[in-house]
C-alpha positions in Angstrom: -10.6 10.4 14.4 -11.3 13.8 12.7 -13.3 14.4 9.5 -10.0 15.5 7.8 -8.3 12.2 8.8 -11.1 10.2 7.4 -11.1 12.3 4.2 -7.3 11.8 3.7 -7.7 8.0 4.3 -10.3 7.9 1.5 -8.3 10.1 -0.8 -5.1 8.0 -0.1 -7.0 4.8 -1.0 -8.4 6.3 -4.2 -5.0 7.8 -5.2 -3.4 4.4 -4.6 -6.1 2.8 -6.8 -4.6 4.5 -9.8 -2.5 1.6 -11.3 0.6 3.3 -12.6 1.8 0.1 -14.3 -1.4 -0.4 -16.2 -1.8 3.2 -17.3 1.9 3.7 -18.3 1.9 0.4 -20.2 -1.2 1.5 -22.1 0.3 4.9 -22.8 3.5 3.4 -24.3 2.0 0.4 -26.0 3.3 -2.3 -23.7 1.3 -5.5 -22.8 -1.0 -5.3 -19.9 1.3 -6.3 -16.9 -1.7 -8.0 -15.2 -1.9 -10.5 -18.1 1.8 -10.9 -19.0 5.1 -11.6 -17.4 4.7 -12.2 -13.7 1.1 -10.8 -13.9 2.0 -8.3 -11.2 1.2 -4.6 -12.1 4.5 -3.1 -10.8 7.8 -1.5 -12.0 9.7 -4.8 -12.1 7.2 -6.6 -14.4 7.0 -3.5 -16.7 10.8 -3.7 -16.9 10.5 -7.4 -17.8 8.0 -6.6 -20.5 10.5 -4.3 -22.3 10.0 -0.9 -21.0 13.0 0.6 -19.0 11.8 4.1 -19.2 8.3 3.0 -18.5 9.5 1.0 -15.5 11.2 4.1 -14.1 8.0 6.1 -14.6 5.9 3.4 -12.8 8.4 3.3 -9.9 8.3 7.1 -9.4 4.5 7.2 -9.6 4.1 4.4 -7.2 6.4 6.0 -4.7 4.5 9.4 -5.1 1.1 7.6 -4.4 2.4 6.9 -1.0 4.5 10.0 -0.4 1.9 12.7 -1.4 -1.1 11.8 0.9 1.3 11.2 3.9 3.2 14.5 3.3 -0.1 16.5 2.9 -1.5 14.9 6.0 1.7 15.9 8.0 1.4 19.4 6.6 -2.3 19.5 7.8 -1.1 18.5 11.3 -2.7 15.1 11.4 -1.4 13.1 14.4 1.5 10.8 13.8 -0.2 7.4 14.2 -2.9 8.4 11.8 -0.2 9.3 9.2 0.8 5.6 9.3 -2.8 4.5 8.7 -3.1 7.0 5.9 0.0 5.4 4.4 -1.7 1.9 4.8 -4.7 3.2 2.9 -2.6 4.3 0.0 -0.9 0.9 -0.1 -4.3 -1.0 0.1 -5.4 1.1 -2.9 -2.3 0.0 -4.8 -2.9 -3.7 -3.8 -6.6 -3.7 -4.3 -7.4 -0.8 -6.7 -11.2 -0.1 -6.9 -10.7 1.3 -10.5 -9.0 -1.9 -11.8 -11.2 -4.6 -10.4 -9.1 -4.9 -7.2 -6.2 -6.5 -9.2 -3.2 -4.6 -7.9 0.5 -4.8 -7.2 2.4 -5.8 -4.1 2.8 -2.4 -2.6 6.6 -2.2 -2.0 7.3 1.1 -3.9 4.1 2.8 -2.5 5.1 1.7 1.0 8.5 3.2 0.6 6.8 6.4 -0.5 4.8 6.5 2.7 7.9 6.3 4.8 9.8 9.2 3.2 7.7 12.0 4.7 7.8 10.2 8.1 11.5 9.9 8.2 14.3 9.8 5.6 16.4 7.7 7.8 13.8 5.0 7.7 13.4 5.4 3.9 17.1 5.3 3.5 17.4 2.1 5.5 14.6 0.4 3.6 16.1 1.4 0.2 19.6 0.3 1.3 18.3 -3.1 2.4 16.4 -3.6 -0.7 19.3 -2.7 -3.0 21.8 -4.8 -0.9 19.7 -8.0 -1.0 19.0 -7.5 -4.7 22.6 -7.1 -5.6 23.7 -10.0 -3.5 20.9 -12.4 -4.4 19.5 -11.2 -7.8 16.0 -11.8 -6.6 13.7 -8.7 -6.5 11.1 -10.5 -4.6 13.6 -11.7 -1.9 14.8 -8.1 -1.6 11.2 -6.9 -1.0 10.6 -9.7 1.5 13.7 -9.0 3.5 13.1 -5.3 3.5 9.5 -5.6 4.8 10.6 -8.0 7.5 13.2 -5.6 8.8 11.3 -2.4 8.3 9.2 -2.7 11.6 12.4 -3.1 13.4 13.9 0.0 11.7 10.6 1.9 12.6 10.8 0.8 16.3 14.3 2.1 16.6 13.9 5.4 14.8 10.2 6.3 14.9 8.4 4.0 17.5 5.1 5.8 17.2 4.7 4.4 13.7 5.5 0.8 14.6 1.9 -0.5 14.5 0.8 0.8 11.1 4.2 -0.1 9.6 3.9 -3.6 11.0 0.4 -4.1 9.6 1.6 -2.8 6.3 4.6 -5.2 6.3 2.2 -8.1 7.0 0.0 -7.1 4.0 3.1 -7.0 1.7 4.3 -10.4 2.9 0.8 -11.9 2.2 1.0 -10.4 -1.4 4.3 -12.1 -1.8 3.1 -15.6 -0.9 3.5 -17.0 -4.4 7.1 -15.6 -4.6 7.9 -17.2 -1.2 6.7 -20.6 -2.5 8.8 -20.2 -5.7 11.9 -19.1 -3.7 11.5 -22.2 -1.5 11.2 -24.4 -4.4 14.1 -22.8 -6.2 11.8 -21.7 -9.1 11.9 -17.9 -8.7 13.9 -16.4 -11.7 16.5 -13.7 -11.0 16.0 -10.2 -12.4 19.5 -10.2 -14.1 18.8 -13.5 -15.9 15.6 -12.2 -17.3 17.3 -9.1 -18.6 20.1 -11.1 -20.1 17.7 -13.3 -21.9 15.8 -10.2 -23.3 19.1 -8.7 -24.5 20.0 -11.8 -26.5 
């Protein structure tokens, strides 16, 4: 592993540690997403708390946290398998941010960002899977879970050299969704559309 690769892994983690949801919520006067709603600092929870524009900004920034370090690493000629681990570092920063007492999000948007420079086909399949499950089920968490379960398969079929880091990342995201999995099994997980309808009433 070269010094440049180590540097990019560190920078990816530090960049991922900048919690977009917390910073955007502070900037627009929304409640702290770590203490309100689902207590998850991510775009979906910011949307629940009343900020549609803020949620879009959080989503874009979370994607960029994964995209930028991986793209720069590719530009610098870092070997493919290391690009995957740099993406994992960005997602670990998002999940366990050093600047926010290690209370982070679940990493789905940042993981998507890491895949776009590696292959738009993979990114497109992941986005399509997430949207399809969300529209059919209404559960954002279920859409994320199904997507991360299928993404290692997509990776193996399209970019097999990235299968190991993508599989590790998928396992991390599934672990972060353990509470959602329990609520889904109990039938207690609320649907996104229902929350938005209640807020609109």
